[in-house]
N, CA, C and O atoms as CSV, one atom per row, in Angstrom:
chain,resi,resn,atom,element,x,y,z
A,1,MET,N,N,23.917,-31.838,-4.481
A,1,MET,CA,C,23.241,-30.643,-4.025
A,1,MET,C,C,22.339,-30.974,-2.842
A,1,MET,O,O,21.774,-32.066,-2.774
A,2,SER,N,N,22.211,-30.093,-1.970
A,2,SER,CA,C,21.388,-30.298,-0.788
A,2,SER,C,C,19.928,-29.897,-1.010
A,2,SER,O,O,19.099,-30.040,-0.112
A,3,GLY,N,N,19.621,-29.403,-2.190
A,3,GLY,CA,C,18.261,-28.993,-2.484
A,3,GLY,C,C,17.937,-27.578,-2.096
A,3,GLY,O,O,16.797,-27.136,-2.240
A,4,THR,N,N,18.932,-26.855,-1.601
A,4,THR,CA,C,18.671,-25.459,-1.224
A,4,THR,C,C,19.037,-24.553,-2.373
A,4,THR,O,O,19.986,-24.811,-3.114
A,5,ASP,N,N,18.294,-23.516,-2.509
A,5,ASP,CA,C,18.497,-22.517,-3.542
A,5,ASP,C,C,19.411,-21.418,-3.001
A,5,ASP,O,O,19.169,-20.900,-1.911
A,6,VAL,N,N,20.443,-21.059,-3.737
A,6,VAL,CA,C,21.360,-20.012,-3.305
A,6,VAL,C,C,20.613,-18.703,-3.093
A,6,VAL,O,O,20.857,-17.989,-2.121
A,7,SER,N,N,19.709,-18.399,-4.004
A,7,SER,CA,C,18.917,-17.166,-3.899
A,7,SER,C,C,18.058,-17.162,-2.648
A,7,SER,O,O,17.951,-16.136,-1.976
A,8,ALA,N,N,17.447,-18.289,-2.326
A,8,ALA,CA,C,16.621,-18.387,-1.116
A,8,ALA,C,C,17.483,-18.209,0.134
A,8,ALA,O,O,17.064,-17.564,1.095
A,9,ASN,N,N,18.688,-18.783,0.118
A,9,ASN,CA,C,19.586,-18.620,1.261
A,9,ASN,C,C,20.004,-17.160,1.441
A,9,ASN,O,O,20.105,-16.674,2.567
A,10,MET,N,N,20.246,-16.467,0.331
A,10,MET,CA,C,20.621,-15.049,0.400
A,10,MET,C,C,19.465,-14.233,1.004
A,10,MET,O,O,19.697,-13.365,1.846
A,11,ARG,N,N,18.246,-14.504,0.585
A,11,ARG,CA,C,17.089,-13.772,1.114
A,11,ARG,C,C,16.889,-14.071,2.600
A,11,ARG,O,O,16.536,-13.187,3.381
A,12,LYS,N,N,17.119,-15.330,2.976
A,12,LYS,CA,C,17.017,-15.699,4.390
A,12,LYS,C,C,18.083,-14.962,5.206
A,12,LYS,O,O,17.809,-14.474,6.303
A,13,ASP,N,N,19.301,-14.886,4.659
A,13,ASP,CA,C,20.386,-14.193,5.363
A,13,ASP,C,C,20.087,-12.711,5.544
A,13,ASP,O,O,20.335,-12.158,6.615
A,14,THR,N,N,19.551,-12.051,4.496
A,14,THR,CA,C,19.253,-10.627,4.636
A,14,THR,C,C,18.143,-10.396,5.640
A,14,THR,O,O,18.169,-9.403,6.367
A,15,ALA,N,N,17.168,-11.290,5.696
A,15,ALA,CA,C,16.098,-11.163,6.688
A,15,ALA,C,C,16.695,-11.304,8.091
A,15,ALA,O,O,16.335,-10.564,9.006
A,16,THR,N,N,17.599,-12.254,8.244
A,16,THR,CA,C,18.243,-12.458,9.554
A,16,THR,C,C,19.058,-11.220,9.936
A,16,THR,O,O,19.009,-10.770,11.081
A,17,GLN,N,N,19.807,-10.673,8.975
A,17,GLN,CA,C,20.590,-9.451,9.250
A,17,GLN,C,C,19.682,-8.301,9.680
A,17,GLN,O,O,19.964,-7.605,10.656
A,18,ALA,N,N,18.599,-8.113,8.948
A,18,ALA,CA,C,17.684,-7.030,9.264
A,18,ALA,C,C,17.062,-7.209,10.639
A,18,ALA,O,O,16.898,-6.235,11.374
A,19,LEU,N,N,16.712,-8.440,10.999
A,19,LEU,CA,C,16.128,-8.684,12.303
A,19,LEU,C,C,17.155,-8.515,13.425
A,19,LEU,O,O,16.798,-8.114,14.533
A,20,GLU,N,N,18.420,-8.816,13.148
A,20,GLU,CA,C,19.470,-8.565,14.132
A,20,GLU,C,C,19.621,-7.070,14.389
A,20,GLU,O,O,19.779,-6.638,15.531
A,21,LEU,N,N,19.570,-6.277,13.306
A,21,LEU,CA,C,19.626,-4.819,13.477
A,21,LEU,C,C,18.429,-4.321,14.265
A,21,LEU,O,O,18.557,-3.458,15.134
A,22,PHE,N,N,17.266,-4.871,13.955
A,22,PHE,CA,C,16.052,-4.486,14.679
A,22,PHE,C,C,16.220,-4.765,16.168
A,22,PHE,O,O,15.871,-3.924,16.996
A,23,LYS,N,N,16.749,-5.931,16.516
A,23,LYS,CA,C,16.966,-6.259,17.934
A,23,LYS,C,C,17.933,-5.293,18.608
A,23,LYS,O,O,17.794,-4.989,19.793
A,24,SER,N,N,18.922,-4.810,17.840
A,24,SER,CA,C,19.916,-3.891,18.400
A,24,SER,C,C,19.374,-2.479,18.557
A,24,SER,O,O,19.777,-1.761,19.472
A,25,PHE,N,N,18.470,-2.073,17.681
A,25,PHE,CA,C,17.913,-0.727,17.698
A,25,PHE,C,C,16.383,-0.837,17.695
A,25,PHE,O,O,15.716,-0.426,16.745
A,26,LEU,N,N,15.863,-1.384,18.748
A,26,LEU,CA,C,14.466,-1.773,18.843
A,26,LEU,C,C,13.469,-0.631,18.609
A,26,LEU,O,O,12.543,-0.780,17.811
A,27,LEU,N,N,13.641,0.474,19.274
A,27,LEU,CA,C,12.646,1.528,19.220
A,27,LEU,C,C,12.695,2.374,17.958
A,27,LEU,O,O,11.664,2.577,17.316
A,28,LEU,N,N,13.869,2.871,17.588
A,28,LEU,CA,C,13.958,3.827,16.476
A,28,LEU,C,C,14.618,3.269,15.224
A,28,LEU,O,O,14.625,3.938,14.190
A,29,GLY,N,N,15.170,2.070,15.286
A,29,GLY,CA,C,15.833,1.492,14.124
A,29,GLY,C,C,17.151,2.172,13.828
A,29,GLY,O,O,17.643,2.965,14.630
A,30,VAL,N,N,17.725,1.862,12.671
A,30,VAL,CA,C,19.040,2.434,12.306
A,30,VAL,C,C,18.905,3.684,11.472
A,30,VAL,O,O,19.914,4.310,11.147
A,31,GLY,N,N,17.713,4.065,11.117
A,31,GLY,CA,C,17.492,5.273,10.333
A,31,GLY,C,C,17.155,4.956,8.890
A,31,GLY,O,O,17.605,3.953,8.336
A,32,ILE,N,N,16.361,5.822,8.295
A,32,ILE,CA,C,15.907,5.609,6.919
A,32,ILE,C,C,17.101,5.563,5.967
A,32,ILE,O,O,17.929,6.474,5.954
A,33,GLY,N,N,17.180,4.514,5.183
A,33,GLY,CA,C,18.241,4.355,4.194
A,33,GLY,C,C,19.574,3.888,4.755
A,33,GLY,O,O,20.557,3.815,4.017
A,34,ASN,N,N,19.629,3.573,6.029
A,34,ASN,CA,C,20.893,3.200,6.650
A,34,ASN,C,C,21.080,1.693,6.826
A,34,ASN,O,O,22.040,1.267,7.468
A,35,TYR,N,N,20.190,0.888,6.275
A,35,TYR,CA,C,20.293,-0.562,6.499
A,35,TYR,C,C,21.629,-1.124,6.037
A,35,TYR,O,O,22.290,-1.840,6.789
A,36,GLN,N,N,22.031,-0.813,4.821
A,36,GLN,CA,C,23.281,-1.394,4.273
A,36,GLN,C,C,24.489,-0.945,5.070
A,36,GLN,O,O,25.353,-1.757,5.400
A,37,TYR,N,N,24.556,0.337,5.382
A,37,TYR,CA,C,25.699,0.857,6.137
A,37,TYR,C,C,25.731,0.255,7.537
A,37,TYR,O,O,26.776,-0.218,7.984
A,38,ALA,N,N,24.604,0.269,8.228
A,38,ALA,CA,C,24.557,-0.255,9.592
A,38,ALA,C,C,24.871,-1.752,9.622
A,38,ALA,O,O,25.561,-2.224,10.525
A,39,SER,N,N,24.370,-2.489,8.646
A,39,SER,CA,C,24.659,-3.933,8.601
A,39,SER,C,C,26.133,-4.195,8.400
A,39,SER,O,O,26.710,-5.054,9.066
A,40,SER,N,N,26.752,-3.460,7.485
A,40,SER,CA,C,28.168,-3.709,7.211
A,40,SER,C,C,29.028,-3.330,8.416
A,40,SER,O,O,30.009,-4.013,8.712
A,41,ILE,N,N,28.676,-2.256,9.110
A,41,ILE,CA,C,29.471,-1.816,10.279
A,41,ILE,C,C,29.197,-2.687,11.494
A,41,ILE,O,O,30.132,-3.159,12.140
A,42,LEU,N,N,27.938,-2.903,11.809
A,42,LEU,CA,C,27.586,-3.596,13.052
A,42,LEU,C,C,27.652,-5.099,12.962
A,42,LEU,O,O,27.994,-5.767,13.939
A,43,LEU,N,N,27.325,-5.652,11.782
A,43,LEU,CA,C,27.304,-7.103,11.645
A,43,LEU,C,C,28.530,-7.627,10.931
A,43,LEU,O,O,28.796,-8.829,10.949
A,44,GLY,N,N,29.275,-6.744,10.306
A,44,GLY,CA,C,30.504,-7.133,9.625
A,44,GLY,C,C,30.241,-7.794,8.269
A,44,GLY,O,O,29.155,-8.312,8.011
A,45,GLY,N,N,31.243,-7.764,7.431
A,45,GLY,CA,C,31.140,-8.438,6.131
A,45,GLY,C,C,30.309,-7.683,5.117
A,45,GLY,O,O,29.817,-6.584,5.373
A,46,SER,N,N,30.166,-8.305,3.955
A,46,SER,CA,C,29.388,-7.675,2.905
A,46,SER,C,C,27.893,-7.863,3.192
A,46,SER,O,O,27.470,-8.818,3.843
A,47,VAL,N,N,27.135,-6.927,2.684
A,47,VAL,CA,C,25.709,-6.920,2.969
A,47,VAL,C,C,24.954,-6.791,1.660
A,47,VAL,O,O,25.306,-5.973,0.810
A,48,ASP,N,N,23.925,-7.589,1.500
A,48,ASP,CA,C,23.042,-7.485,0.339
A,48,ASP,C,C,22.084,-6.319,0.595
A,48,ASP,O,O,21.530,-6.188,1.687
A,49,ILE,N,N,21.895,-5.473,-0.423
A,49,ILE,CA,C,21.041,-4.304,-0.223
A,49,ILE,C,C,19.570,-4.629,-0.391
A,49,ILE,O,O,18.730,-3.786,-0.074
A,50,PHE,N,N,19.223,-5.798,-0.870
A,50,PHE,CA,C,17.829,-6.151,-1.070
A,50,PHE,C,C,17.281,-6.858,0.149
A,50,PHE,O,O,17.819,-7.872,0.595
A,51,ILE,N,N,16.211,-6.313,0.677
A,51,ILE,CA,C,15.563,-6.912,1.843
A,51,ILE,C,C,14.373,-7.706,1.351
A,51,ILE,O,O,13.729,-7.328,0.373
A,52,ASN,N,N,14.084,-8.794,2.016
A,52,ASN,CA,C,13.067,-9.739,1.576
A,52,ASN,C,C,11.648,-9.236,1.749
A,52,ASN,O,O,10.748,-9.679,1.035
A,53,SER,N,N,11.434,-8.345,2.656
A,53,SER,CA,C,10.091,-7.866,2.953
A,53,SER,C,C,10.153,-6.388,3.306
A,53,SER,O,O,11.045,-5.939,4.025
A,54,GLY,N,N,9.197,-5.653,2.791
A,54,GLY,CA,C,9.141,-4.238,3.132
A,54,GLY,C,C,8.957,-4.022,4.620
A,54,GLY,O,O,9.479,-3.060,5.183
A,55,TYR,N,N,8.215,-4.915,5.258
A,55,TYR,CA,C,7.989,-4.794,6.694
A,55,TYR,C,C,9.281,-5.027,7.489
A,55,TYR,O,O,9.534,-4.341,8.479
A,56,ILE,N,N,10.090,-5.990,7.056
A,56,ILE,CA,C,11.369,-6.234,7.722
A,56,ILE,C,C,12.296,-5.044,7.535
A,56,ILE,O,O,13.016,-4.667,8.459
A,57,LEU,N,N,12.285,-4.452,6.350
A,57,LEU,CA,C,13.088,-3.256,6.111
A,57,LEU,C,C,12.642,-2.117,7.003
A,57,LEU,O,O,13.476,-1.413,7.574
A,58,ILE,N,N,11.339,-1.926,7.131
A,58,ILE,CA,C,10.819,-0.864,8.008
A,58,ILE,C,C,11.221,-1.145,9.455
A,58,ILE,O,O,11.596,-0.219,10.175
A,59,LEU,N,N,11.152,-2.389,9.890
A,59,LEU,CA,C,11.571,-2.739,11.251
A,59,LEU,C,C,13.026,-2.387,11.492
A,59,LEU,O,O,13.370,-1.795,12.515
A,60,ALA,N,N,13.889,-2.757,10.534
A,60,ALA,CA,C,15.320,-2.503,10.709
A,60,ALA,C,C,15.646,-1.018,10.657
A,60,ALA,O,O,16.472,-0.538,11.433
A,61,GLU,N,N,15.009,-0.289,9.756
A,61,GLU,CA,C,15.367,1.125,9.576
A,61,GLU,C,C,14.596,2.066,10.498
A,61,GLU,O,O,15.128,3.107,10.884
A,62,LEU,N,N,13.368,1.731,10.859
A,62,LEU,CA,C,12.546,2.654,11.659
A,62,LEU,C,C,12.124,2.109,13.016
A,62,LEU,O,O,11.522,2.834,13.808
A,63,GLY,N,N,12.429,0.843,13.300
A,63,GLY,CA,C,12.136,0.256,14.593
A,63,GLY,C,C,10.651,0.102,14.855
A,63,GLY,O,O,9.827,0.199,13.945
A,64,LEU,N,N,10.324,-0.142,16.124
A,64,LEU,CA,C,8.920,-0.348,16.510
A,64,LEU,C,C,8.056,0.879,16.235
A,64,LEU,O,O,6.918,0.747,15.785
A,65,ILE,N,N,8.577,2.050,16.496
A,65,ILE,CA,C,7.814,3.256,16.270
A,65,ILE,C,C,7.450,3.411,14.793
A,65,ILE,O,O,6.320,3.773,14.464
A,66,GLY,N,N,8.401,3.139,13.911
A,66,GLY,CA,C,8.164,3.272,12.493
A,66,GLY,C,C,7.169,2.252,11.962
A,66,GLY,O,O,6.279,2.604,11.188
A,67,ILE,N,N,7.308,0.984,12.370
A,67,ILE,CA,C,6.378,-0.035,11.876
A,67,ILE,C,C,4.974,0.198,12.424
A,67,ILE,O,O,3.992,-0.024,11.714
A,68,LEU,N,N,4.863,0.643,13.678
A,68,LEU,CA,C,3.535,0.943,14.224
A,68,LEU,C,C,2.894,2.132,13.499
A,68,LEU,O,O,1.697,2.113,13.213
A,69,ALA,N,N,3.685,3.155,13.206
A,69,ALA,CA,C,3.159,4.297,12.457
A,69,ALA,C,C,2.709,3.867,11.062
A,69,ALA,O,O,1.656,4.295,10.589
A,70,PHE,N,N,3.500,3.024,10.407
A,70,PHE,CA,C,3.161,2.554,9.070
A,70,PHE,C,C,1.882,1.731,9.097
A,70,PHE,O,O,1.020,1.912,8.237
A,71,ILE,N,N,1.740,0.836,10.058
A,71,ILE,CA,C,0.545,0.014,10.162
A,71,ILE,C,C,-0.675,0.864,10.511
A,71,ILE,O,O,-1.775,0.597,10.027
A,72,MET,N,N,-0.486,1.885,11.346
A,72,MET,CA,C,-1.589,2.785,11.664
A,72,MET,C,C,-2.058,3.543,10.411
A,72,MET,O,O,-3.256,3.763,10.233
A,73,ILE,N,N,-1.132,3.935,9.560
A,73,ILE,CA,C,-1.489,4.616,8.326
A,73,ILE,C,C,-2.288,3.676,7.427
A,73,ILE,O,O,-3.288,4.086,6.836
A,74,LEU,N,N,-1.859,2.432,7.320
A,74,LEU,CA,C,-2.603,1.454,6.517
A,74,LEU,C,C,-4.017,1.246,7.062
A,74,LEU,O,O,-4.983,1.210,6.300
A,75,ILE,N,N,-4.129,1.112,8.362
A,75,ILE,CA,C,-5.449,0.917,8.971
A,75,ILE,C,C,-6.328,2.155,8.726
A,75,ILE,O,O,-7.505,2.023,8.391
A,76,TYR,N,N,-5.765,3.330,8.889
A,76,TYR,CA,C,-6.503,4.563,8.627
A,76,TYR,C,C,-6.976,4.623,7.182
A,76,TYR,O,O,-8.109,5.020,6.911
A,77,ASP,N,N,-6.099,4.224,6.244
A,77,ASP,CA,C,-6.480,4.197,4.827
A,77,ASP,C,C,-7.635,3.245,4.597
A,77,ASP,O,O,-8.556,3.562,3.845
A,78,TYR,N,N,-7.602,2.088,5.230
A,78,TYR,CA,C,-8.705,1.120,5.092
A,78,TYR,C,C,-10.008,1.686,5.655
A,78,TYR,O,O,-11.066,1.528,5.047
A,79,ILE,N,N,-9.936,2.337,6.802
A,79,ILE,CA,C,-11.130,2.923,7.415
A,79,ILE,C,C,-11.738,3.971,6.494
A,79,ILE,O,O,-12.950,3.986,6.277
A,80,ILE,N,N,-10.906,4.840,5.956
A,80,ILE,CA,C,-11.409,5.868,5.041
A,80,ILE,C,C,-12.019,5.221,3.806
A,80,ILE,O,O,-13.089,5.624,3.350
A,81,THR,N,N,-11.335,4.218,3.266
A,81,THR,CA,C,-11.824,3.550,2.058
A,81,THR,C,C,-13.148,2.842,2.327
A,81,THR,O,O,-14.057,2.908,1.500
A,82,LEU,N,N,-13.270,2.179,3.444
A,82,LEU,CA,C,-14.513,1.474,3.779
A,82,LEU,C,C,-15.687,2.449,4.001
A,82,LEU,O,O,-16.847,2.057,3.878
A,83,ASN,N,N,-15.391,3.681,4.318
A,83,ASN,CA,C,-16.448,4.675,4.541
A,83,ASN,C,C,-16.912,5.351,3.261
A,83,ASN,O,O,-17.810,6.192,3.309
A,84,ILE,N,N,-16.335,5.012,2.127
A,84,ILE,CA,C,-16.804,5.576,0.860
A,84,ILE,C,C,-18.165,4.975,0.558
A,84,ILE,O,O,-18.288,3.759,0.415
A,85,ARG,N,N,-19.176,5.802,0.459
A,85,ARG,CA,C,-20.534,5.336,0.217
A,85,ARG,C,C,-21.079,5.772,-1.138
A,85,ARG,O,O,-21.992,5.138,-1.665
A,86,HIS,N,N,-20.534,6.845,-1.711
A,86,HIS,CA,C,-21.089,7.405,-2.937
A,86,HIS,C,C,-20.659,6.648,-4.189
A,86,HIS,O,O,-21.337,6.731,-5.213
A,87,ASP,N,N,-19.549,5.911,-4.133
A,87,ASP,CA,C,-19.087,5.179,-5.316
A,87,ASP,C,C,-18.536,3.820,-4.867
A,87,ASP,O,O,-17.357,3.685,-4.540
A,88,LEU,N,N,-19.413,2.832,-4.862
A,88,LEU,CA,C,-19.031,1.512,-4.356
A,88,LEU,C,C,-17.997,0.834,-5.233
A,88,LEU,O,O,-17.167,0.078,-4.729
A,89,GLU,N,N,-18.026,1.085,-6.520
A,89,GLU,CA,C,-17.022,0.502,-7.422
A,89,GLU,C,C,-15.634,1.056,-7.106
A,89,GLU,O,O,-14.652,0.315,-7.076
A,90,LEU,N,N,-15.564,2.359,-6.874
A,90,LEU,CA,C,-14.299,2.970,-6.493
A,90,LEU,C,C,-13.811,2.407,-5.167
A,90,LEU,O,O,-12.625,2.120,-5.003
A,91,ARG,N,N,-14.738,2.250,-4.215
A,91,ARG,CA,C,-14.351,1.704,-2.907
A,91,ARG,C,C,-13.757,0.310,-3.059
A,91,ARG,O,O,-12.723,0.002,-2.466
A,92,ASP,N,N,-14.415,-0.536,-3.860
A,92,ASP,CA,C,-13.901,-1.893,-4.055
A,92,ASP,C,C,-12.526,-1.889,-4.716
A,92,ASP,O,O,-11.658,-2.679,-4.346
A,93,GLN,N,N,-12.326,-1.015,-5.681
A,93,GLN,CA,C,-11.027,-0.927,-6.349
A,93,GLN,C,C,-9.948,-0.459,-5.370
A,93,GLN,O,O,-8.832,-0.977,-5.394
A,94,LEU,N,N,-10.264,0.511,-4.513
A,94,LEU,CA,C,-9.298,0.990,-3.534
A,94,LEU,C,C,-8.971,-0.073,-2.495
A,94,LEU,O,O,-7.828,-0.178,-2.050
A,95,ILE,N,N,-9.971,-0.862,-2.107
A,95,ILE,CA,C,-9.709,-1.944,-1.151
A,95,ILE,C,C,-8.715,-2.935,-1.764
A,95,ILE,O,O,-7.760,-3.342,-1.102
A,96,TRP,N,N,-8.933,-3.321,-3.017
A,96,TRP,CA,C,-8.004,-4.251,-3.660
A,96,TRP,C,C,-6.623,-3.641,-3.839
A,96,TRP,O,O,-5.614,-4.337,-3.729
A,97,LEU,N,N,-6.576,-2.343,-4.114
A,97,LEU,CA,C,-5.280,-1.671,-4.247
A,97,LEU,C,C,-4.513,-1.700,-2.921
A,97,LEU,O,O,-3.324,-2.017,-2.890
A,98,LEU,N,N,-5.201,-1.367,-1.837
A,98,LEU,CA,C,-4.556,-1.409,-0.525
A,98,LEU,C,C,-4.141,-2.814,-0.145
A,98,LEU,O,O,-3.054,-3.015,0.397
A,99,LEU,N,N,-4.995,-3.793,-0.424
A,99,LEU,CA,C,-4.666,-5.180,-0.125
A,99,LEU,C,C,-3.443,-5.641,-0.918
A,99,LEU,O,O,-2.569,-6.324,-0.383
A,100,SER,N,N,-3.389,-5.264,-2.199
A,100,SER,CA,C,-2.220,-5.647,-3.012
A,100,SER,C,C,-0.961,-4.983,-2.491
A,100,SER,O,O,0.120,-5.569,-2.555
A,101,HIS,N,N,-1.085,-3.760,-1.973
A,101,HIS,CA,C,0.062,-3.068,-1.395
A,101,HIS,C,C,0.597,-3.826,-0.163
A,101,HIS,O,O,1.804,-4.014,-0.009
A,102,VAL,N,N,-0.315,-4.244,0.691
A,102,VAL,CA,C,0.084,-4.992,1.894
A,102,VAL,C,C,0.746,-6.313,1.495
A,102,VAL,O,O,1.788,-6.677,2.040
A,103,LEU,N,N,0.145,-7.023,0.554
A,103,LEU,CA,C,0.713,-8.316,0.131
A,103,LEU,C,C,2.055,-8.132,-0.575
A,103,LEU,O,O,2.958,-8.953,-0.419
A,104,LEU,N,N,2.185,-7.066,-1.344
A,104,LEU,CA,C,3.447,-6.799,-2.020
A,104,LEU,C,C,4.574,-6.564,-1.029
A,104,LEU,O,O,5.688,-7.050,-1.224
A,105,LEU,N,N,4.287,-5.816,0.041
A,105,LEU,CA,C,5.322,-5.591,1.047
A,105,LEU,C,C,5.715,-6.853,1.788
A,105,LEU,O,O,6.854,-6.995,2.233
A,106,ILE,N,N,4.765,-7.771,1.918
A,106,ILE,CA,C,5.097,-9.045,2.565
A,106,ILE,C,C,5.954,-9.887,1.634
A,106,ILE,O,O,6.946,-10.481,2.058
A,107,SER,N,N,5.572,-9.937,0.370
A,107,SER,CA,C,6.243,-10.840,-0.571
A,107,SER,C,C,7.387,-10.201,-1.334
A,107,SER,O,O,8.059,-10.897,-2.096
A,108,TYR,N,N,7.639,-8.924,-1.170
A,108,TYR,CA,C,8.672,-8.211,-1.892
A,108,TYR,C,C,9.984,-8.989,-1.868
A,108,TYR,O,O,10.584,-9.194,-0.814
A,109,ASN,N,N,10.402,-9.405,-3.024
A,109,ASN,CA,C,11.659,-10.112,-3.240
A,109,ASN,C,C,11.660,-11.572,-2.765
A,109,ASN,O,O,12.625,-12.283,-3.045
A,110,TRP,N,N,10.637,-12.047,-2.068
A,110,TRP,CA,C,10.682,-13.442,-1.647
A,110,TRP,C,C,10.638,-14.389,-2.830
A,110,TRP,O,O,11.319,-15.414,-2.839
A,111,TRP,N,N,9.827,-14.041,-3.843
A,111,TRP,CA,C,9.678,-14.945,-4.976
A,111,TRP,C,C,10.410,-14.440,-6.193
A,111,TRP,O,O,10.036,-14.743,-7.326
A,112,TYR,N,N,11.463,-13.664,-5.960
A,112,TYR,CA,C,12.239,-13.142,-7.099
A,112,TYR,C,C,12.909,-14.314,-7.824
A,112,TYR,O,O,13.591,-15.138,-7.215
A,113,HIS,N,N,12.701,-14.360,-9.097
A,113,HIS,CA,C,13.303,-15.388,-9.924
A,113,HIS,C,C,13.480,-14.806,-11.311
A,113,HIS,O,O,12.649,-14.017,-11.760
A,114,PHE,N,N,14.554,-15.184,-12.001
A,114,PHE,CA,C,14.839,-14.596,-13.306
A,114,PHE,C,C,13.732,-14.832,-14.303
A,114,PHE,O,O,13.569,-14.029,-15.221
A,115,LEU,N,N,12.956,-15.906,-14.164
A,115,LEU,CA,C,11.855,-16.165,-15.091
A,115,LEU,C,C,10.662,-15.244,-14.871
A,115,LEU,O,O,9.883,-14.999,-15.792
A,116,LEU,N,N,10.520,-14.735,-13.649
A,116,LEU,CA,C,9.399,-13.866,-13.336
A,116,LEU,C,C,9.733,-12.446,-13.707
A,116,LEU,O,O,8.911,-11.549,-13.520
């Protein structure tokens, strides 16, 4: 064995496929929910429907405009949350919720393992 994990290679391949689609459709992406179809048609062969990162999926399906809009919404949510003054405990909980959301989209499927 070369020490590589088949699952890790599959996740790396899907990330590469998604980034190739993003390069082909830079501004608007391939459209919401069209990743699998566009990958199979444009890149050929079978395509795994699981993307390694929510951000990579957004890039492939919505392009630069979609990822910028998504990031602006997250920033706006943080600004609103940081401006909560009447309930500091609620503010802290919302900050952790938003942070976990951001981290989940980064790590989505990267550490998928049958034991977890």
